mmCIF file of the N, C-alpha and C atoms, coordinates in Angstrom:
data_MODEL
# 
_entry.id   MODEL 
# 
loop_
_atom_site.group_PDB 
_atom_site.id 
_atom_site.type_symbol 
_atom_site.label_atom_id 
_atom_site.label_alt_id 
_atom_site.label_comp_id 
_atom_site.label_asym_id 
_atom_site.label_entity_id 
_atom_site.label_seq_id 
_atom_site.pdbx_PDB_ins_code 
_atom_site.Cartn_x 
_atom_site.Cartn_y 
_atom_site.Cartn_z 
_atom_site.occupancy 
_atom_site.B_iso_or_equiv 
_atom_site.pdbx_formal_charge 
_atom_site.auth_seq_id 
_atom_site.auth_comp_id 
_atom_site.auth_asym_id 
_atom_site.auth_atom_id 
_atom_site.pdbx_PDB_model_num 
ATOM 1   N N  . UNK A 1 1  ? -16.593 42.569 44.678 1.00 0.00 ? 1  UNK A N  1 
ATOM 2   C CA . UNK A 1 1  ? -16.168 41.199 44.677 1.00 0.00 ? 1  UNK A CA 1 
ATOM 3   C C  . UNK A 1 1  ? -16.135 40.637 46.093 1.00 0.00 ? 1  UNK A C  1 
ATOM 4   N N  . UNK A 1 2  ? -15.646 41.417 47.041 1.00 0.00 ? 2  UNK A N  1 
ATOM 5   C CA . UNK A 1 2  ? -15.560 40.899 48.409 1.00 0.00 ? 2  UNK A CA 1 
ATOM 6   C C  . UNK A 1 2  ? -16.955 40.637 48.965 1.00 0.00 ? 2  UNK A C  1 
ATOM 7   N N  . UNK A 1 3  ? -17.892 41.493 48.635 1.00 0.00 ? 3  UNK A N  1 
ATOM 8   C CA . UNK A 1 3  ? -19.275 41.286 49.081 1.00 0.00 ? 3  UNK A CA 1 
ATOM 9   C C  . UNK A 1 3  ? -19.860 40.033 48.439 1.00 0.00 ? 3  UNK A C  1 
ATOM 10  N N  . UNK A 1 4  ? -19.568 39.806 47.167 1.00 0.00 ? 4  UNK A N  1 
ATOM 11  C CA . UNK A 1 4  ? -20.056 38.619 46.477 1.00 0.00 ? 4  UNK A CA 1 
ATOM 12  C C  . UNK A 1 4  ? -19.484 37.359 47.115 1.00 0.00 ? 4  UNK A C  1 
ATOM 13  N N  . UNK A 1 5  ? -18.202 37.401 47.502 1.00 0.00 ? 5  UNK A N  1 
ATOM 14  C CA . UNK A 1 5  ? -17.596 36.245 48.163 1.00 0.00 ? 5  UNK A CA 1 
ATOM 15  C C  . UNK A 1 5  ? -18.333 35.919 49.451 1.00 0.00 ? 5  UNK A C  1 
ATOM 16  N N  . UNK A 1 6  ? -18.679 36.951 50.199 1.00 0.00 ? 6  UNK A N  1 
ATOM 17  C CA . UNK A 1 6  ? -19.363 36.757 51.481 1.00 0.00 ? 6  UNK A CA 1 
ATOM 18  C C  . UNK A 1 6  ? -20.783 36.243 51.298 1.00 0.00 ? 6  UNK A C  1 
ATOM 19  N N  . UNK A 1 7  ? -21.393 36.536 50.147 1.00 0.00 ? 7  UNK A N  1 
ATOM 20  C CA . UNK A 1 7  ? -22.801 36.200 49.915 1.00 0.00 ? 7  UNK A CA 1 
ATOM 21  C C  . UNK A 1 7  ? -22.977 35.397 48.628 1.00 0.00 ? 7  UNK A C  1 
ATOM 22  N N  . UNK A 1 8  ? -22.021 34.545 48.312 1.00 0.00 ? 8  UNK A N  1 
ATOM 23  C CA . UNK A 1 8  ? -22.049 33.825 47.050 1.00 0.00 ? 8  UNK A CA 1 
ATOM 24  C C  . UNK A 1 8  ? -23.330 33.015 46.875 1.00 0.00 ? 8  UNK A C  1 
ATOM 25  N N  . UNK A 1 9  ? -23.756 32.322 47.899 1.00 0.00 ? 9  UNK A N  1 
ATOM 26  C CA . UNK A 1 9  ? -24.983 31.513 47.799 1.00 0.00 ? 9  UNK A CA 1 
ATOM 27  C C  . UNK A 1 9  ? -26.178 32.398 47.450 1.00 0.00 ? 9  UNK A C  1 
ATOM 28  N N  . UNK A 1 10 ? -26.254 33.577 48.048 1.00 0.00 ? 10 UNK A N  1 
ATOM 29  C CA . UNK A 1 10 ? -27.348 34.502 47.763 1.00 0.00 ? 10 UNK A CA 1 
ATOM 30  C C  . UNK A 1 10 ? -27.279 35.030 46.339 1.00 0.00 ? 10 UNK A C  1 
ATOM 31  N N  . UNK A 1 11 ? -26.080 35.305 45.867 1.00 0.00 ? 11 UNK A N  1 
ATOM 32  C CA . UNK A 1 11 ? -25.885 35.788 44.500 1.00 0.00 ? 11 UNK A CA 1 
ATOM 33  C C  . UNK A 1 11 ? -26.366 34.728 43.511 1.00 0.00 ? 11 UNK A C  1 
ATOM 34  N N  . UNK A 1 12 ? -25.967 33.484 43.742 1.00 0.00 ? 12 UNK A N  1 
ATOM 35  C CA . UNK A 1 12 ? -26.382 32.387 42.866 1.00 0.00 ? 12 UNK A CA 1 
ATOM 36  C C  . UNK A 1 12 ? -27.885 32.194 42.924 1.00 0.00 ? 12 UNK A C  1 
ATOM 37  N N  . UNK A 1 13 ? -28.452 32.198 44.126 1.00 0.00 ? 13 UNK A N  1 
ATOM 38  C CA . UNK A 1 13 ? -29.903 32.039 44.273 1.00 0.00 ? 13 UNK A CA 1 
ATOM 39  C C  . UNK A 1 13 ? -30.657 33.139 43.539 1.00 0.00 ? 13 UNK A C  1 
ATOM 40  N N  . UNK A 1 14 ? -30.160 34.364 43.635 1.00 0.00 ? 14 UNK A N  1 
ATOM 41  C CA . UNK A 1 14 ? -30.818 35.485 42.961 1.00 0.00 ? 14 UNK A CA 1 
ATOM 42  C C  . UNK A 1 14 ? -30.825 35.291 41.453 1.00 0.00 ? 14 UNK A C  1 
ATOM 43  N N  . UNK A 1 15 ? -29.687 34.870 40.893 1.00 0.00 ? 15 UNK A N  1 
ATOM 44  C CA . UNK A 1 15 ? -29.596 34.656 39.445 1.00 0.00 ? 15 UNK A CA 1 
ATOM 45  C C  . UNK A 1 15 ? -30.548 33.541 39.017 1.00 0.00 ? 15 UNK A C  1 
ATOM 46  N N  . UNK A 1 16 ? -30.628 32.483 39.798 1.00 0.00 ? 16 UNK A N  1 
ATOM 47  C CA . UNK A 1 16 ? -31.511 31.374 39.449 1.00 0.00 ? 16 UNK A CA 1 
ATOM 48  C C  . UNK A 1 16 ? -32.976 31.749 39.628 1.00 0.00 ? 16 UNK A C  1 
ATOM 49  N N  . UNK A 1 17 ? -33.288 32.419 40.692 1.00 0.00 ? 17 UNK A N  1 
ATOM 50  C CA . UNK A 1 17 ? -34.680 32.759 41.004 1.00 0.00 ? 17 UNK A CA 1 
ATOM 51  C C  . UNK A 1 17 ? -35.268 33.747 39.996 1.00 0.00 ? 17 UNK A C  1 
ATOM 52  N N  . UNK A 1 18 ? -34.500 34.762 39.648 1.00 0.00 ? 18 UNK A N  1 
ATOM 53  C CA . UNK A 1 18 ? -35.033 35.823 38.792 1.00 0.00 ? 18 UNK A CA 1 
ATOM 54  C C  . UNK A 1 18 ? -34.747 35.603 37.311 1.00 0.00 ? 18 UNK A C  1 
ATOM 55  N N  . UNK A 1 19 ? -33.717 34.801 37.022 1.00 0.00 ? 19 UNK A N  1 
ATOM 56  C CA . UNK A 1 19 ? -33.308 34.639 35.628 1.00 0.00 ? 19 UNK A CA 1 
ATOM 57  C C  . UNK A 1 19 ? -32.531 35.839 35.116 1.00 0.00 ? 19 UNK A C  1 
ATOM 58  N N  . UNK A 1 20 ? -32.313 36.805 35.986 1.00 0.00 ? 20 UNK A N  1 
ATOM 59  C CA . UNK A 1 20 ? -31.579 38.018 35.612 1.00 0.00 ? 20 UNK A CA 1 
ATOM 60  C C  . UNK A 1 20 ? -30.111 37.869 35.988 1.00 0.00 ? 20 UNK A C  1 
ATOM 61  N N  . UNK A 1 21 ? -29.225 38.428 35.191 1.00 0.00 ? 21 UNK A N  1 
ATOM 62  C CA . UNK A 1 21 ? -27.802 38.342 35.526 1.00 0.00 ? 21 UNK A CA 1 
ATOM 63  C C  . UNK A 1 21 ? -27.474 39.173 36.764 1.00 0.00 ? 21 UNK A C  1 
ATOM 64  N N  . UNK A 1 22 ? -26.473 38.734 37.506 1.00 0.00 ? 22 UNK A N  1 
ATOM 65  C CA . UNK A 1 22 ? -25.958 39.485 38.645 1.00 0.00 ? 22 UNK A CA 1 
ATOM 66  C C  . UNK A 1 22 ? -24.529 39.883 38.286 1.00 0.00 ? 22 UNK A C  1 
ATOM 67  N N  . UNK A 1 23 ? -24.297 41.174 38.192 1.00 0.00 ? 23 UNK A N  1 
ATOM 68  C CA . UNK A 1 23 ? -22.976 41.685 37.819 1.00 0.00 ? 23 UNK A CA 1 
ATOM 69  C C  . UNK A 1 23 ? -22.110 41.816 39.062 1.00 0.00 ? 23 UNK A C  1 
ATOM 70  N N  . UNK A 1 24 ? -20.905 41.283 38.972 1.00 0.00 ? 24 UNK A N  1 
ATOM 71  C CA . UNK A 1 24 ? -19.930 41.439 40.043 1.00 0.00 ? 24 UNK A CA 1 
ATOM 72  C C  . UNK A 1 24 ? -18.966 42.538 39.615 1.00 0.00 ? 24 UNK A C  1 
ATOM 73  N N  . UNK A 1 25 ? -18.742 43.466 40.517 1.00 0.00 ? 25 UNK A N  1 
ATOM 74  C CA . UNK A 1 25 ? -17.915 44.621 40.162 1.00 0.00 ? 25 UNK A CA 1 
ATOM 75  C C  . UNK A 1 25 ? -16.706 44.732 41.081 1.00 0.00 ? 25 UNK A C  1 
ATOM 76  N N  . UNK A 1 26 ? -15.705 45.383 40.544 1.00 0.00 ? 26 UNK A N  1 
ATOM 77  C CA . UNK A 1 26 ? -14.516 45.726 41.313 1.00 0.00 ? 26 UNK A CA 1 
ATOM 78  C C  . UNK A 1 26 ? -14.247 47.194 41.034 1.00 0.00 ? 26 UNK A C  1 
ATOM 79  N N  . UNK A 1 27 ? -14.278 47.979 42.072 1.00 0.00 ? 27 UNK A N  1 
ATOM 80  C CA . UNK A 1 27 ? -14.092 49.436 41.951 1.00 0.00 ? 27 UNK A CA 1 
ATOM 81  C C  . UNK A 1 27 ? -15.080 50.045 40.952 1.00 0.00 ? 27 UNK A C  1 
ATOM 82  N N  . UNK A 1 28 ? -16.315 49.542 40.988 1.00 0.00 ? 28 UNK A N  1 
ATOM 83  C CA . UNK A 1 28 ? -17.366 50.098 40.150 1.00 0.00 ? 28 UNK A CA 1 
ATOM 84  C C  . UNK A 1 28 ? -17.377 49.601 38.716 1.00 0.00 ? 28 UNK A C  1 
ATOM 85  N N  . UNK A 1 29 ? -16.459 48.701 38.378 1.00 0.00 ? 29 UNK A N  1 
ATOM 86  C CA . UNK A 1 29 ? -16.363 48.192 37.009 1.00 0.00 ? 29 UNK A CA 1 
ATOM 87  C C  . UNK A 1 29 ? -16.736 46.717 36.992 1.00 0.00 ? 29 UNK A C  1 
ATOM 88  N N  . UNK A 1 30 ? -17.643 46.329 36.083 1.00 0.00 ? 30 UNK A N  1 
ATOM 89  C CA . UNK A 1 30 ? -18.066 44.937 35.984 1.00 0.00 ? 30 UNK A CA 1 
ATOM 90  C C  . UNK A 1 30 ? -16.877 44.059 35.622 1.00 0.00 ? 30 UNK A C  1 
ATOM 91  N N  . UNK A 1 31 ? -16.692 42.973 36.376 1.00 0.00 ? 31 UNK A N  1 
ATOM 92  C CA . UNK A 1 31 ? -15.593 42.047 36.112 1.00 0.00 ? 31 UNK A CA 1 
ATOM 93  C C  . UNK A 1 31 ? -16.088 40.627 35.862 1.00 0.00 ? 31 UNK A C  1 
ATOM 94  N N  . UNK A 1 32 ? -17.345 40.354 36.213 1.00 0.00 ? 32 UNK A N  1 
ATOM 95  C CA . UNK A 1 32 ? -17.908 39.025 35.991 1.00 0.00 ? 32 UNK A CA 1 
ATOM 96  C C  . UNK A 1 32 ? -19.421 39.121 36.086 1.00 0.00 ? 32 UNK A C  1 
ATOM 97  N N  . UNK A 1 33 ? -20.080 38.086 35.561 1.00 0.00 ? 33 UNK A N  1 
ATOM 98  C CA . UNK A 1 33 ? -21.537 38.024 35.590 1.00 0.00 ? 33 UNK A CA 1 
ATOM 99  C C  . UNK A 1 33 ? -21.943 36.619 36.012 1.00 0.00 ? 33 UNK A C  1 
ATOM 100 N N  . UNK A 1 34 ? -22.886 36.537 36.934 1.00 0.00 ? 34 UNK A N  1 
ATOM 101 C CA . UNK A 1 34 ? -23.440 35.251 37.348 1.00 0.00 ? 34 UNK A CA 1 
ATOM 102 C C  . UNK A 1 34 ? -24.815 35.137 36.699 1.00 0.00 ? 34 UNK A C  1 
ATOM 103 N N  . UNK A 1 35 ? -25.003 34.053 35.936 1.00 0.00 ? 35 UNK A N  1 
ATOM 104 C CA . UNK A 1 35 ? -26.301 33.833 35.288 1.00 0.00 ? 35 UNK A CA 1 
ATOM 105 C C  . UNK A 1 35 ? -26.767 32.405 35.547 1.00 0.00 ? 35 UNK A C  1 
ATOM 106 N N  . UNK A 1 36 ? -28.071 32.226 35.483 1.00 0.00 ? 36 UNK A N  1 
ATOM 107 C CA . UNK A 1 36 ? -28.659 30.905 35.604 1.00 0.00 ? 36 UNK A CA 1 
ATOM 108 C C  . UNK A 1 36 ? -28.168 30.039 34.445 1.00 0.00 ? 36 UNK A C  1 
ATOM 109 N N  . UNK A 1 37 ? -27.846 28.772 34.683 1.00 0.00 ? 37 UNK A N  1 
ATOM 110 C CA . UNK A 1 37 ? -27.340 27.924 33.602 1.00 0.00 ? 37 UNK A CA 1 
ATOM 111 C C  . UNK A 1 37 ? -28.301 27.804 32.422 1.00 0.00 ? 37 UNK A C  1 
ATOM 112 N N  . UNK A 1 38 ? -29.599 27.795 32.671 1.00 0.00 ? 38 UNK A N  1 
ATOM 113 C CA . UNK A 1 38 ? -30.578 27.705 31.582 1.00 0.00 ? 38 UNK A CA 1 
ATOM 114 C C  . UNK A 1 38 ? -30.496 28.954 30.708 1.00 0.00 ? 38 UNK A C  1 
ATOM 115 N N  . UNK A 1 39 ? -30.380 30.102 31.336 1.00 0.00 ? 39 UNK A N  1 
ATOM 116 C CA . UNK A 1 39 ? -30.254 31.365 30.607 1.00 0.00 ? 39 UNK A CA 1 
ATOM 117 C C  . UNK A 1 39 ? -28.953 31.368 29.810 1.00 0.00 ? 39 UNK A C  1 
ATOM 118 N N  . UNK A 1 40 ? -27.861 30.919 30.425 1.00 0.00 ? 40 UNK A N  1 
ATOM 119 C CA . UNK A 1 40 ? -26.572 30.878 29.743 1.00 0.00 ? 40 UNK A CA 1 
ATOM 120 C C  . UNK A 1 40 ? -26.624 29.989 28.510 1.00 0.00 ? 40 UNK A C  1 
ATOM 121 N N  . UNK A 1 41 ? -27.191 28.793 28.651 1.00 0.00 ? 41 UNK A N  1 
ATOM 122 C CA . UNK A 1 41 ? -27.285 27.872 27.514 1.00 0.00 ? 41 UNK A CA 1 
ATOM 123 C C  . UNK A 1 41 ? -28.110 28.481 26.382 1.00 0.00 ? 41 UNK A C  1 
ATOM 124 N N  . UNK A 1 42 ? -29.186 29.175 26.717 1.00 0.00 ? 42 UNK A N  1 
ATOM 125 C CA . UNK A 1 42 ? -30.016 29.816 25.695 1.00 0.00 ? 42 UNK A CA 1 
ATOM 126 C C  . UNK A 1 42 ? -29.226 30.924 24.990 1.00 0.00 ? 42 UNK A C  1 
ATOM 127 N N  . UNK A 1 43 ? -28.462 31.690 25.752 1.00 0.00 ? 43 UNK A N  1 
ATOM 128 C CA . UNK A 1 43 ? -27.630 32.744 25.151 1.00 0.00 ? 43 UNK A CA 1 
ATOM 129 C C  . UNK A 1 43 ? -26.606 32.147 24.190 1.00 0.00 ? 43 UNK A C  1 
ATOM 130 N N  . UNK A 1 44 ? -25.963 31.068 24.601 1.00 0.00 ? 44 UNK A N  1 
ATOM 131 C CA . UNK A 1 44 ? -24.971 30.417 23.741 1.00 0.00 ? 44 UNK A CA 1 
ATOM 132 C C  . UNK A 1 44 ? -25.637 29.886 22.483 1.00 0.00 ? 44 UNK A C  1 
ATOM 133 N N  . UNK A 1 45 ? -26.786 29.243 22.653 1.00 0.00 ? 45 UNK A N  1 
ATOM 134 C CA . UNK A 1 45 ? -27.522 28.699 21.498 1.00 0.00 ? 45 UNK A CA 1 
ATOM 135 C C  . UNK A 1 45 ? -27.911 29.812 20.524 1.00 0.00 ? 45 UNK A C  1 
ATOM 136 N N  . UNK A 1 46 ? -28.407 30.916 21.064 1.00 0.00 ? 46 UNK A N  1 
ATOM 137 C CA . UNK A 1 46 ? -28.793 32.043 20.210 1.00 0.00 ? 46 UNK A CA 1 
ATOM 138 C C  . UNK A 1 46 ? -27.592 32.641 19.486 1.00 0.00 ? 46 UNK A C  1 
ATOM 139 N N  . UNK A 1 47 ? -26.463 32.729 20.173 1.00 0.00 ? 47 UNK A N  1 
ATOM 140 C CA . UNK A 1 47 ? -25.251 33.264 19.548 1.00 0.00 ? 47 UNK A CA 1 
ATOM 141 C C  . UNK A 1 47 ? -24.777 32.341 18.424 1.00 0.00 ? 47 UNK A C  1 
ATOM 142 N N  . UNK A 1 48 ? -24.804 31.036 18.675 1.00 0.00 ? 48 UNK A N  1 
ATOM 143 C CA . UNK A 1 48 ? -24.392 30.080 17.639 1.00 0.00 ? 48 UNK A CA 1 
ATOM 144 C C  . UNK A 1 48 ? -25.322 30.153 16.429 1.00 0.00 ? 48 UNK A C  1 
ATOM 145 N N  . UNK A 1 49 ? -26.626 30.268 16.677 1.00 0.00 ? 49 UNK A N  1 
ATOM 146 C CA . UNK A 1 49 ? -27.586 30.390 15.581 1.00 0.00 ? 49 UNK A CA 1 
ATOM 147 C C  . UNK A 1 49 ? -27.325 31.658 14.767 1.00 0.00 ? 49 UNK A C  1 
ATOM 148 N N  . UNK A 1 50 ? -27.035 32.758 15.463 1.00 0.00 ? 50 UNK A N  1 
ATOM 149 C CA . UNK A 1 50 ? -26.768 34.023 14.774 1.00 0.00 ? 50 UNK A CA 1 
ATOM 150 C C  . UNK A 1 50 ? -25.512 33.902 13.907 1.00 0.00 ? 50 UNK A C  1 
ATOM 151 N N  . UNK A 1 51 ? -24.484 33.244 14.428 1.00 0.00 ? 51 UNK A N  1 
ATOM 152 C CA . UNK A 1 51 ? -23.269 33.042 13.638 1.00 0.00 ? 51 UNK A CA 1 
ATOM 153 C C  . UNK A 1 51 ? -23.545 32.179 12.413 1.00 0.00 ? 51 UNK A C  1 
ATOM 154 N N  . UNK A 1 52 ? -24.333 31.126 12.600 1.00 0.00 ? 52 UNK A N  1 
ATOM 155 C CA . UNK A 1 52 ? -24.687 30.273 11.456 1.00 0.00 ? 52 UNK A CA 1 
ATOM 156 C C  . UNK A 1 52 ? -25.418 31.061 10.382 1.00 0.00 ? 52 UNK A C  1 
ATOM 157 N N  . UNK A 1 53 ? -26.372 31.904 10.809 1.00 0.00 ? 53 UNK A N  1 
ATOM 158 C CA . UNK A 1 53 ? -27.114 32.711 9.834  1.00 0.00 ? 53 UNK A CA 1 
ATOM 159 C C  . UNK A 1 53 ? -26.199 33.700 9.123  1.00 0.00 ? 53 UNK A C  1 
ATOM 160 N N  . UNK A 1 54 ? -25.273 34.284 9.858  1.00 0.00 ? 54 UNK A N  1 
ATOM 161 C CA . UNK A 1 54 ? -24.340 35.233 9.245  1.00 0.00 ? 54 UNK A CA 1 
ATOM 162 C C  . UNK A 1 54 ? -23.425 34.529 8.243  1.00 0.00 ? 54 UNK A C  1 
ATOM 163 N N  . UNK A 1 55 ? -22.938 33.347 8.608  1.00 0.00 ? 55 UNK A N  1 
ATOM 164 C CA . UNK A 1 55 ? -22.079 32.596 7.692  1.00 0.00 ? 55 UNK A CA 1 
ATOM 165 C C  . UNK A 1 55 ? -22.847 32.180 6.442  1.00 0.00 ? 55 UNK A C  1 
ATOM 166 N N  . UNK A 1 56 ? -24.105 31.798 6.593  1.00 0.00 ? 56 UNK A N  1 
ATOM 167 C CA . UNK A 1 56 ? -24.930 31.440 5.445  1.00 0.00 ? 56 UNK A CA 1 
ATOM 168 C C  . UNK A 1 56 ? -25.142 32.645 4.533  1.00 0.00 ? 56 UNK A C  1 
ATOM 169 N N  . UNK A 1 57 ? -25.403 33.790 5.131  1.00 0.00 ? 57 UNK A N  1 
ATOM 170 C CA . UNK A 1 57 ? -25.605 35.003 4.335  1.00 0.00 ? 57 UNK A CA 1 
ATOM 171 C C  . UNK A 1 57 ? -24.344 35.334 3.536  1.00 0.00 ? 57 UNK A C  1 
ATOM 172 N N  . UNK A 1 58 ? -23.183 35.190 4.167  1.00 0.00 ? 58 UNK A N  1 
ATOM 173 C CA . UNK A 1 58 ? -21.923 35.453 3.465  1.00 0.00 ? 58 UNK A CA 1 
ATOM 174 C C  . UNK A 1 58 ? -21.736 34.457 2.326  1.00 0.00 ? 58 UNK A C  1 
ATOM 175 N N  . UNK A 1 59 ? -22.013 33.168 2.597  1.00 0.00 ? 59 UNK A N  1 
ATOM 176 C CA . UNK A 1 59 ? -21.870 32.142 1.560  1.00 0.00 ? 59 UNK A CA 1 
ATOM 177 C C  . UNK A 1 59 ? -22.811 32.423 0.398  1.00 0.00 ? 59 UNK A C  1 
ATOM 178 N N  . UNK A 1 60 ? -24.035 32.846 0.707  1.00 0.00 ? 60 UNK A N  1 
ATOM 179 C CA . UNK A 1 60 ? -24.987 33.160 -0.362 1.00 0.00 ? 60 UNK A CA 1 
ATOM 180 C C  . UNK A 1 60 ? -24.514 34.359 -1.169 1.00 0.00 ? 60 UNK A C  1 
ATOM 181 N N  . UNK A 1 61 ? -24.001 35.366 -0.479 1.00 0.00 ? 61 UNK A N  1 
ATOM 182 C CA . UNK A 1 61 ? -23.492 36.550 -1.182 1.00 0.00 ? 61 UNK A CA 1 
ATOM 183 C C  . UNK A 1 61 ? -22.344 36.177 -2.116 1.00 0.00 ? 61 UNK A C  1 
ATOM 184 N N  . UNK A 1 62 ? -21.537 35.210 -1.698 1.00 0.00 ? 62 UNK A N  1 
ATOM 185 C CA . UNK A 1 62 ? -20.396 34.788 -2.507 1.00 0.00 ? 62 UNK A CA 1 
ATOM 186 C C  . UNK A 1 62 ? -20.765 33.640 -3.437 1.00 0.00 ? 62 UNK A C  1 
ATOM 187 N N  . UNK A 1 63 ? -22.040 33.263 -3.424 1.00 0.00 ? 63 UNK A N  1 
ATOM 188 C CA . UNK A 1 63 ? -22.542 32.148 -4.234 1.00 0.00 ? 63 UNK A CA 1 
ATOM 189 C C  . UNK A 1 63 ? -21.740 30.874 -3.963 1.00 0.00 ? 63 UNK A C  1 
ATOM 190 N N  . UNK A 1 64 ? -21.446 30.641 -2.679 1.00 0.00 ? 64 UNK A N  1 
ATOM 191 C CA . UNK A 1 64 ? -20.610 29.523 -2.249 1.00 0.00 ? 64 UNK A CA 1 
ATOM 192 C C  . UNK A 1 64 ? -21.405 28.599 -1.321 1.00 0.00 ? 64 UNK A C  1 
ATOM 193 N N  . UNK A 1 65 ? -22.486 28.051 -1.846 1.00 0.00 ? 65 UNK A N  1 
ATOM 194 C CA . UNK A 1 65 ? -23.299 27.154 -1.044 1.00 0.00 ? 65 UNK A CA 1 
ATOM 195 C C  . UNK A 1 65 ? -24.033 26.196 -1.964 1.00 0.00 ? 65 UNK A C  1 
ATOM 196 N N  . UNK A 1 66 ? -24.534 25.127 -1.377 1.00 0.00 ? 66 UNK A N  1 
ATOM 197 C CA . UNK A 1 66 ? -25.331 24.158 -2.122 1.00 0.00 ? 66 UNK A CA 1 
ATOM 198 C C  . UNK A 1 66 ? -26.765 24.271 -1.603 1.00 0.00 ? 66 UNK A C  1 
ATOM 199 N N  . UNK A 1 67 ? -27.723 24.545 -2.474 1.00 0.00 ? 67 UNK A N  1 
ATOM 200 C CA . UNK A 1 67 ? -29.110 24.675 -2.022 1.00 0.00 ? 67 UNK A CA 1 
ATOM 201 C C  . UNK A 1 67 ? -29.612 23.381 -1.379 1.00 0.00 ? 67 UNK A C  1 
ATOM 202 N N  . UNK A 1 68 ? -30.476 23.503 -0.402 1.00 0.00 ? 68 UNK A N  1 
ATOM 203 C CA . UNK A 1 68 ? -31.016 22.364 0.340  1.00 0.00 ? 68 UNK A CA 1 
ATOM 204 C C  . UNK A 1 68 ? -31.657 21.345 -0.599 1.00 0.00 ? 68 UNK A C  1 
ATOM 205 N N  . UNK A 1 69 ? -32.377 21.803 -1.584 1.00 0.00 ? 69 UNK A N  1 
ATOM 206 C CA . UNK A 1 69 ? -33.015 20.882 -2.529 1.00 0.00 ? 69 UNK A CA 1 
ATOM 207 C C  . UNK A 1 69 ? -31.975 20.024 -3.242 1.00 0.00 ? 69 UNK A C  1 
ATOM 208 N N  . UNK A 1 70 ? -30.814 20.608 -3.562 1.00 0.00 ? 70 UNK A N  1 
ATOM 209 C CA . UNK A 1 70 ? -29.745 19.859 -4.218 1.00 0.00 ? 70 UNK A CA 1 
ATOM 210 C C  . UNK A 1 70 ? -29.149 18.827 -3.264 1.00 0.00 ? 70 UNK A C  1 
ATOM 211 N N  . UNK A 1 71 ? -28.972 19.216 -2.007 1.00 0.00 ? 71 UNK A N  1 
ATOM 212 C CA . UNK A 1 71 ? -28.443 18.282 -1.004 1.00 0.00 ? 71 UNK A CA 1 
ATOM 213 C C  . UNK A 1 71 ? -29.365 17.083 -0.875 1.00 0.00 ? 71 UNK A C  1 
ATOM 214 N N  . UNK A 1 72 ? -30.682 17.343 -0.751 1.00 0.00 ? 72 UNK A N  1 
ATOM 215 C CA . UNK A 1 72 ? -31.646 16.238 -0.643 1.00 0.00 ? 72 UNK A CA 1 
ATOM 216 C C  . UNK A 1 72 ? -31.594 15.343 -1.867 1.00 0.00 ? 72 UNK A C  1 
ATOM 217 N N  . UNK A 1 73 ? -31.509 15.946 -3.040 1.00 0.00 ? 73 UNK A N  1 
ATOM 218 C CA . UNK A 1 73 ? -31.452 15.158 -4.273 1.00 0.00 ? 73 UNK A CA 1 
ATOM 219 C C  . UNK A 1 73 ? -30.178 14.315 -4.310 1.00 0.00 ? 73 UNK A C  1 
ATOM 220 N N  . UNK A 1 74 ? -29.053 14.890 -3.934 1.00 0.00 ? 74 UNK A N  1 
ATOM 221 C CA . UNK A 1 74 ? -27.786 14.163 -3.927 1.00 0.00 ? 74 UNK A CA 1 
ATOM 222 C C  . UNK A 1 74 ? -27.811 12.984 -2.972 1.00 0.00 ? 74 UNK A C  1 
ATOM 223 N N  . UNK A 1 75 ? -28.573 13.129 -1.890 1.00 0.00 ? 75 UNK A N  1 
ATOM 224 C CA . UNK A 1 75 ? -28.661 12.069 -0.888 1.00 0.00 ? 75 UNK A CA 1 
ATOM 225 C C  . UNK A 1 75 ? -29.813 11.101 -1.180 1.00 0.00 ? 75 UNK A C  1 
ATOM 226 N N  . UNK A 1 76 ? -30.531 11.349 -2.255 1.00 0.00 ? 76 UNK A N  1 
ATOM 227 C CA . UNK A 1 76 ? -31.654 10.493 -2.617 1.00 0.00 ? 76 UNK A CA 1 
ATOM 228 C C  . UNK A 1 76 ? -32.861 10.669 -1.718 1.00 0.00 ? 76 UNK A C  1 
ATOM 229 N N  . UNK A 1 77 ? -32.985 11.835 -1.137 1.00 0.00 ? 77 UNK A N  1 
ATOM 230 C CA . UNK A 1 77 ? -34.100 12.120 -0.230 1.00 0.00 ? 77 UNK A CA 1 
ATOM 231 C C  . UNK A 1 77 ? -35.227 12.880 -0.899 1.00 0.00 ? 77 UNK A C  1 
ATOM 232 N N  . UNK A 1 78 ? -35.016 13.325 -2.106 1.00 0.00 ? 78 UNK A N  1 
ATOM 233 C CA . UNK A 1 78 ? -36.035 14.152 -2.778 1.00 0.00 ? 78 UNK A CA 1 
ATOM 234 C C  . UNK A 1 78 ? -36.891 13.304 -3.699 1.00 0.00 ? 78 UNK A C  1 
# 
């Protein structure tokens, strides 16, 4: 962490330039990660998509959903 403080601009530049995360450690243990904002947004988007797919799968398993064709018909789009 102390080294990262001394070289913060370099740490940020490295994450942006390479697109690879830079792990900050304290006593050999990761305590934070610096990532490019574009990479971070993509990770968040992918995680949200995965959660949506998992929730849909659960709803389908429980037969607790309305099929897309029915939604379109209800809205007069079909």
